[in-house]
C-alpha positions as CSV (number, residue, x, y, z in Angstrom):
1,X,13.0,68.8,-77.6
2,X,11.2,67.0,-74.7
3,X,12.4,66.0,-72.1
4,X,14.8,69.1,-71.9
5,X,17.5,66.9,-70.3
6,X,17.8,64.9,-73.3
7,X,19.2,67.9,-75.3
8,X,23.1,67.8,-75.0
9,X,24.0,70.0,-77.9
10,X,22.4,72.4,-80.6
11,X,26.0,73.7,-81.6
12,X,25.3,72.1,-85.1
13,X,21.7,73.4,-85.6
14,X,19.3,72.7,-87.2
15,X,20.7,69.2,-86.2
16,X,20.2,68.4,-82.5
17,X,22.0,65.7,-80.6
18,X,19.7,64.1,-78.1
19,X,19.9,60.9,-76.0
20,X,17.4,58.2,-75.1
21,X,18.3,57.0,-71.7
22,X,20.1,53.7,-71.1
23,X,18.8,53.3,-67.6
24,X,14.9,53.7,-67.3
25,X,12.5,53.4,-64.3
26,X,9.2,52.9,-65.7
27,X,6.1,53.2,-63.6
28,X,3.6,50.2,-63.2
29,X,1.6,51.0,-66.2
30,X,3.6,53.7,-68.1
31,X,7.2,54.3,-69.4
32,X,9.9,56.4,-67.9
33,X,8.8,59.9,-69.1
34,X,12.5,61.0,-69.1
35,X,13.0,58.3,-72.0
36,X,10.2,59.4,-74.0
37,X,11.9,61.6,-76.6
38,X,9.9,64.0,-78.6
39,X,10.7,67.0,-80.9
40,X,8.2,69.9,-81.4
41,X,8.5,71.3,-85.0
42,X,6.6,74.1,-86.7
43,X,5.7,73.6,-90.3
44,X,5.0,77.5,-90.5
45,X,8.4,78.7,-89.6
46,X,11.7,78.1,-91.6
47,X,13.4,81.0,-89.5
48,X,13.1,82.0,-85.8
49,X,9.9,83.5,-84.9
50,X,9.9,87.3,-83.9
51,X,9.8,88.3,-80.2
52,X,6.9,87.5,-78.3
53,X,5.5,85.8,-81.4
54,X,3.4,82.5,-80.8
55,X,3.9,79.6,-82.9
56,X,2.2,76.2,-82.9
57,X,4.4,73.1,-82.7
58,X,3.5,69.6,-83.9
59,X,4.9,67.2,-81.5
60,X,6.5,63.9,-83.0
61,X,7.7,61.0,-80.9
62,X,11.4,59.9,-81.7
63,X,11.4,56.6,-79.8
64,X,9.5,53.3,-80.1
65,X,7.3,52.5,-76.9
66,X,7.9,48.6,-76.0
67,X,5.5,47.0,-73.7
68,X,7.3,44.0,-72.6
69,X,5.8,40.9,-70.6
70,X,8.0,38.4,-69.0
71,X,6.0,35.3,-68.0
72,X,6.8,32.1,-66.0
73,X,10.3,32.9,-65.0
74,X,11.5,29.5,-64.0
75,X,12.7,29.3,-60.5
76,X,11.5,32.8,-59.1
77,X,10.0,32.4,-55.9
78,X,7.2,34.6,-53.9
79,X,9.8,36.0,-51.5
80,X,12.3,37.4,-54.2
81,X,12.0,41.0,-55.3
82,X,12.9,41.8,-58.8
83,X,15.4,44.7,-58.8
84,X,16.6,45.3,-62.4
85,X,15.9,43.8,-65.8
86,X,18.5,44.0,-68.6
87,X,17.7,43.8,-72.3
88,X,20.7,43.0,-74.4
89,X,20.2,42.9,-78.2
90,X,22.7,41.9,-81.0
91,X,26.1,43.8,-81.0
92,X,25.0,46.0,-83.8
93,X,21.7,47.1,-82.4
94,X,21.2,50.7,-81.4
95,X,18.4,50.5,-78.6
96,X,19.5,53.6,-76.5
97,X,22.1,56.4,-76.4
98,X,22.7,59.4,-78.7
99,X,21.0,60.2,-82.0
100,X,21.1,63.2,-84.5
101,X,17.7,64.7,-85.4
102,X,17.3,67.4,-88.1
103,X,14.8,69.7,-86.8
104,X,13.8,70.9,-90.2
105,X,13.7,67.7,-92.1
106,X,13.0,65.5,-89.1
107,X,15.4,63.0,-90.4
108,X,17.0,60.9,-87.5
109,X,20.5,59.5,-87.7
110,X,21.7,57.1,-85.2
111,X,25.0,58.0,-83.7
112,X,27.9,55.6,-83.0
113,X,27.6,56.3,-79.3
114,X,24.3,54.3,-79.1
115,X,24.1,51.1,-77.1
116,X,22.7,47.8,-77.4
117,X,21.7,47.5,-73.6
118,X,18.7,48.8,-71.8
119,X,18.7,48.5,-68.0
120,X,15.1,48.9,-66.4
121,X,14.9,49.5,-62.7
122,X,12.0,47.2,-61.5
123,X,11.3,48.9,-58.0
124,X,7.9,50.4,-59.3
125,X,6.8,47.2,-60.9
126,X,4.4,44.5,-59.6
127,X,5.3,41.0,-60.0
128,X,2.8,38.2,-59.6
129,X,3.5,34.3,-60.2
130,X,6.9,34.7,-61.5
131,X,5.7,37.3,-64.3
132,X,6.2,41.0,-64.7
133,X,5.2,43.7,-67.4
134,X,6.8,47.0,-68.1
135,X,7.1,49.7,-70.6
136,X,10.4,51.1,-72.1
137,X,11.4,53.4,-75.0
138,X,13.9,52.2,-77.4
139,X,15.5,54.1,-80.6
140,X,13.7,52.4,-83.6
141,X,15.5,49.2,-84.4
142,X,15.0,45.6,-85.7
143,X,16.3,43.3,-83.0
144,X,17.7,39.8,-84.3
145,X,18.7,38.4,-81.0
146,X,17.8,39.2,-77.3
147,X,18.9,38.4,-73.9
148,X,16.9,39.1,-71.0
149,X,18.5,39.1,-67.5
150,X,16.2,39.5,-64.4
151,X,18.1,40.5,-61.3
152,X,16.3,39.9,-57.8
153,X,17.4,40.4,-54.3
154,X,18.5,36.7,-54.3
155,X,19.2,35.4,-57.9
156,X,19.7,36.0,-61.5
157,X,17.5,34.6,-64.2
158,X,18.5,34.6,-68.0
159,X,16.4,34.1,-71.1
160,X,18.1,33.9,-74.5
161,X,16.3,34.5,-77.6
162,X,19.3,33.7,-80.3
163,X,17.4,34.5,-83.4
164,X,14.3,36.7,-83.7
165,X,13.0,39.5,-86.0
166,X,11.4,42.2,-83.8
167,X,10.8,45.5,-85.3
168,X,10.4,48.4,-83.0
169,X,9.0,51.2,-84.8
170,X,9.3,55.0,-84.3
171,X,6.1,56.6,-82.6
172,X,4.5,53.3,-82.2
173,X,3.4,51.0,-79.4
174,X,5.2,47.7,-79.8
175,X,4.6,44.6,-77.6
176,X,6.8,41.8,-76.9
177,X,5.9,38.7,-74.7
178,X,8.9,36.7,-73.5
């Protein structure tokens, strides 16, 4: 499992419990690598390989990448610095948190500990003319409502999308303009 800190338990192997971070700090043109959850699976072995035996792994991404652009944030001024962006989906959405992955069948089962809120640290993001773009990683999910809260060093700005149908697919680059 990559990244290693996402691994919390292999006690119920072959099912692994892994976590997509609820606080992410993307780079200017990339996601937070600590939230990009992948598993390496070998189709060649159903049991553990022998000592010093090399095996090849096929890496599969378990998350959906989202490239999000917030434009024309009304009221934001040039002297404000965006500190955080919070995305809140409908109550039953699982954007981040724990999920279970069967390492043999590759089946993903969302855990009830998953959450519908993602907080993005914006200190590495460029803001120009009231607009900002960033990447994030979600659990695969269909979002039917979304609230975006932008926190600056001087104020809060909120946009609500009460009805939508946004499908964030696993192992895909999804785009969202707000």
